N, C-alpha and C positions, 0 to 999 in steps of 0.2 A: 567306703567313701563313695559318694554319688557324684555324677557329672554335674558341672555347673550349668544353670539355665539362664542366668543373668550376670551381667558384669557392668563395670563403669570404666570409662576412659578418662585420661587426665584432663581432657577438654570439658568433661562434665556429661557427655552423652551416655545414655544407657544402652547396653547391648543385650541381645537375646540370641540364644543358640537353638537351631532347629536341625532336624534331620536333613542331610544334604541330598545332592543328586549324584549321578554317575561321575566319577573322577574327583569328587570332593565329598568326604563323609559328613561334613558339618557345614551348614549355612549360617553365617553371622549376620544378624539384622541390627540396624540402628532403631531400637524401639522408641526412643525419645531423644530428640536433638536438644541439647542444652541451649538456653537463651544466650549464653556467653560464647558458644562454640563458633569459631571463625573458619572452620574447615568446610569448604564448599561441597566436598564429596560426602559429607555426613548429611543424609536426608532421612528424616524420621519415617519409619515404616518400610524402608527399602533395604535390600541386602547389601553387604559389603562383600564383593567377590574376591576370592583368593584364586590366583591363577596357578593352581597346583599342577595341572597338566603341562603348563609351560615350563615348570621346573624339572620335569622328567628328562632323563638323558635322551639325546638325539637318536633317532632311528636311522639316520643317514650314515652311509659308510664314509669314514674320515679318509682324507688323502693319505697315501703311503708316506711313511717316515723316511727321510733321506739321511741315512747315517753318515754318508761321506761329505755332507754339506758343511762348509765352514763359513762362519760369518766374517765380515771384514774386521780388522783390528786385531 
């Protein structure tokens, strides 16, 4: 089974898949915007960015858990 190189969205736009950059293994491009597409973020020839790095777990140390805390009620 090969990897897809093209796709279609419900709005009619055509997608293309390219090798990505660091932090995101695949870049998705809007290869052709459909005449009926009303989504302003779909611009022909430009990539659609996934914010994969933003979905990673935080590297900050969380505050300590207070096991003796009781909420009201």
